[in-house]
C-alpha positions as CSV (number, residue, x, y, z in Angstrom):
1,M,7.2,-35.3,22.4
2,T,9.4,-36.7,25.1
3,D,7.8,-36.7,28.8
4,L,9.6,-33.7,31.0
5,A,7.5,-34.8,33.8
6,K,9.0,-38.1,34.2
7,K,12.9,-36.3,33.7
8,T,14.3,-35.7,37.2
9,I,17.3,-33.0,36.8
10,L,19.9,-33.2,40.0
11,M,21.8,-29.8,40.5
12,V,24.7,-30.2,42.6
13,I,26.3,-27.2,44.9
14,T,29.1,-27.0,46.5
15,S,29.8,-27.2,50.5
16,H,33.0,-25.3,50.6
17,D,32.4,-21.8,52.1
18,K,36.2,-20.9,52.6
19,L,38.1,-18.6,50.0
20,G,41.4,-20.2,50.1
21,N,43.2,-18.3,53.1
22,T,42.0,-14.9,52.7
23,G,40.1,-15.3,55.5
24,E,36.8,-14.2,53.2
25,K,33.5,-16.5,52.7
26,T,33.4,-18.1,48.7
27,G,30.6,-20.8,47.9
28,F,27.7,-20.8,45.3
29,W,27.2,-18.0,43.1
30,V,23.3,-17.0,43.4
31,E,22.6,-16.4,40.1
32,E,24.2,-19.5,38.3
33,L,21.5,-21.3,40.7
34,A,18.7,-19.0,40.2
35,A,18.3,-18.2,36.2
36,P,18.9,-22.5,35.2
37,Y,16.4,-23.3,38.1
38,Y,13.6,-21.1,36.4
39,V,14.7,-22.4,32.8
40,L,14.5,-26.6,33.7
41,K,11.6,-25.6,36.0
42,N,9.7,-24.1,33.3
43,A,10.4,-27.1,31.1
44,G,8.4,-29.0,33.0
45,F,11.5,-30.6,35.1
46,N,11.7,-32.1,38.3
47,I,14.7,-30.8,40.3
48,V,16.6,-32.4,43.3
49,L,19.4,-30.3,45.3
50,A,22.0,-31.9,46.1
51,S,25.5,-30.9,47.9
52,P,28.8,-32.6,49.3
53,L,27.2,-32.2,53.4
54,G,23.4,-31.6,52.5
55,G,21.9,-29.5,53.8
56,Q,22.5,-24.9,53.3
57,P,24.8,-25.2,51.4
58,P,27.0,-21.6,51.8
59,I,26.3,-18.8,49.3
60,D,29.0,-16.7,47.6
61,P,28.3,-13.3,50.0
62,K,29.5,-11.0,46.7
63,S,26.9,-12.5,44.6
64,E,24.3,-11.2,47.1
65,L,25.3,-7.7,45.6
66,A,23.1,-5.4,44.6
67,D,25.4,-4.9,41.3
68,F,24.7,-8.9,40.6
69,Q,21.0,-9.2,41.2
70,T,18.8,-10.4,38.2
71,D,14.9,-10.6,37.9
72,E,15.5,-14.3,38.5
73,T,18.1,-13.7,41.8
74,R,15.3,-11.7,43.2
75,K,12.4,-14.4,42.2
76,F,14.3,-17.0,43.7
77,D,14.9,-14.9,47.3
78,K,10.8,-14.5,47.6
79,D,9.9,-18.4,46.4
80,V,9.8,-20.6,49.0
81,K,9.9,-23.8,48.1
82,A,13.2,-23.1,46.2
83,Q,14.2,-20.9,49.2
84,A,13.3,-25.1,51.4
85,K,14.7,-27.4,48.8
86,L,18.0,-24.9,49.4
87,A,18.4,-25.0,53.1
88,N,17.7,-28.9,52.7
89,T,20.0,-29.9,49.8
90,L,20.2,-33.8,49.6
91,K,23.6,-35.6,50.7
92,L,25.2,-36.0,46.9
93,S,26.6,-39.5,48.5
94,D,22.7,-40.4,48.6
95,I,21.9,-39.7,45.4
96,E,22.8,-42.4,42.5
97,F,22.9,-42.1,39.3
98,D,19.6,-44.4,38.2
99,Q,17.5,-41.8,39.7
100,I,18.4,-39.0,37.7
101,D,18.7,-38.6,33.8
102,A,21.0,-35.2,33.9
103,I,23.3,-33.3,35.7
104,F,23.7,-29.4,36.2
105,Y,26.3,-28.0,37.9
106,P,26.3,-23.9,39.3
107,G,29.1,-22.2,40.3
108,G,31.0,-19.3,42.4
109,H,34.7,-20.3,43.5
110,G,33.5,-23.0,45.9
111,P,33.8,-26.0,43.6
112,L,36.9,-25.9,42.9
113,W,38.0,-26.7,46.6
114,D,35.5,-29.1,47.4
115,L,33.9,-31.3,43.6
116,V,36.5,-31.3,42.0
117,D,38.2,-34.5,43.2
118,N,34.8,-35.9,45.3
119,I,34.0,-39.7,44.7
120,D,30.4,-39.1,44.4
121,S,30.2,-36.6,42.3
122,I,33.5,-37.8,39.6
123,S,31.4,-41.2,40.2
124,L,27.6,-40.1,39.1
125,I,29.4,-38.0,35.8
126,E,31.4,-41.0,35.1
127,N,28.0,-43.3,35.3
128,S,25.8,-40.5,33.6
129,I,28.1,-39.9,30.5
130,K,28.5,-44.3,30.3
131,H,24.6,-44.4,30.3
132,N,23.8,-41.7,28.0
133,K,23.1,-39.0,30.3
134,P,24.1,-34.9,30.4
135,V,26.3,-33.4,32.2
136,A,26.1,-29.2,32.7
137,A,28.5,-27.1,34.3
138,V,28.7,-23.2,34.6
139,C,31.8,-21.2,35.3
140,H,33.8,-22.2,38.1
141,A,32.4,-25.4,38.0
142,S,33.4,-26.8,34.8
143,A,36.3,-28.0,37.2
144,V,34.3,-30.4,38.1
145,F,35.3,-32.9,34.8
146,L,38.9,-32.2,35.9
147,H,39.2,-35.6,37.4
148,V,36.5,-37.6,35.6
149,R,37.4,-40.5,32.9
150,D,35.3,-41.7,30.1
151,P,34.6,-45.9,29.6
152,Q,38.5,-46.5,28.5
153,G,39.9,-44.6,30.9
154,E,41.2,-41.6,29.3
155,S,40.4,-37.8,30.7
156,I,36.8,-37.2,30.1
157,V,38.2,-33.3,29.0
158,N,40.2,-34.2,26.5
159,G,39.7,-33.7,23.2
160,K,36.6,-32.2,24.3
161,T,34.7,-28.6,23.1
162,I,35.2,-26.8,26.9
163,T,34.8,-23.4,28.5
164,G,34.9,-22.2,31.9
165,F,35.8,-19.1,34.0
166,S,38.5,-18.1,32.0
167,N,42.2,-16.4,33.2
168,T,41.4,-13.0,32.2
169,E,38.0,-12.9,34.2
170,E,40.1,-14.7,36.9
171,D,42.6,-11.9,37.4
172,A,39.6,-9.3,36.7
173,V,38.6,-10.1,40.1
174,E,42.0,-10.7,41.3
175,L,41.6,-13.7,43.0
176,S,44.3,-15.6,40.1
177,L,47.0,-16.1,43.4
178,V,44.0,-17.0,46.1
179,V,42.4,-20.2,43.8
180,P,44.1,-23.7,43.9
181,F,44.7,-23.5,40.5
182,L,43.8,-21.3,37.3
183,L,40.4,-23.5,35.7
184,E,41.1,-22.0,31.9
185,D,44.8,-23.6,32.5
186,E,43.9,-27.0,34.3
187,L,41.3,-27.7,31.6
188,K,43.4,-26.3,28.5
189,A,46.4,-29.3,30.7
190,K,43.8,-32.3,30.3
191,G,43.5,-31.7,26.7
192,G,40.0,-29.7,26.5
193,V,39.9,-27.4,23.2
194,Y,39.2,-25.0,25.5
195,Q,37.4,-21.3,24.2
196,K,35.7,-18.6,25.5
197,G,34.1,-15.3,24.9
198,D,34.2,-11.7,25.6
199,D,34.6,-11.7,29.3
200,W,31.7,-11.4,31.8
201,G,29.2,-12.3,28.5
202,S,27.2,-15.3,27.8
203,F,29.3,-18.2,26.2
204,A,28.1,-21.4,26.4
205,V,29.3,-24.6,24.0
206,E,28.1,-28.4,24.4
207,D,30.4,-31.4,22.8
208,G,28.3,-34.6,23.0
209,L,26.7,-35.3,26.9
210,I,29.0,-32.1,28.4
211,I,27.8,-28.9,27.9
212,T,29.5,-26.1,30.0
213,G,29.1,-22.0,30.6
214,Q,31.9,-19.6,31.1
215,N,31.1,-17.2,33.3
216,P,27.7,-16.6,35.9
217,A,25.8,-14.7,32.4
218,S,26.4,-17.8,30.2
219,S,24.0,-19.8,33.0
220,A,20.9,-19.4,31.8
221,A,22.2,-20.5,27.8
222,V,24.1,-23.8,29.0
223,A,20.3,-24.5,30.8
224,K,18.6,-24.0,27.3
225,R,21.0,-26.1,26.1
226,L,20.8,-29.1,28.8
227,V,16.5,-29.1,28.1
228,C,16.9,-28.7,24.2
229,K,19.0,-31.9,24.9
230,L,17.0,-33.8,27.4
231,K,13.9,-32.9,24.5
232,A,15.9,-34.5,21.3
């Protein structure tokens, strides 16, 4: 079996906290960090948290509402070590791809603004893919692939089976006119072979080194696929 103890997973969290021009707050969705965090931790990986600005990333306040709590979010809230890591995320610009073995991007609406065109994120993904390291993203975080190119200079999404927060789900949360773009549409525009399951159900797909999930309920499934990929 592969020695997982030596493998490090970088989890990249948004630093963006403004929900367009609504005056409301956004950030990362707690379930999309907590659920994969424990899947990866329980599999024996070392987990490093980073964000564009470093320090405490903003939490989407809606993700802390009672309706969206799970066993994993409750555990994460009480996990002193995890909370200390979250409060002190590393600056994304300080991370080198040779320090990590895979990347996982939790979602929330924040990534649509600050991770989609972040040069440090793009460089990390491009170098990771070039050196055969998997990259996973869930929900809105699939936007991190939109400006990434493969070694031939083509969109990394082109021809790839991929998923992310769907247009119908964006409509359901009444943010289709607030977000800077509709993720489903942009993934298709880049040549992605977009797939989705039922709204709010767990749905994850894998194509080569890219693993994606549709929505918060898909985050654990994406992490489990990443574990399998790294154990192979």
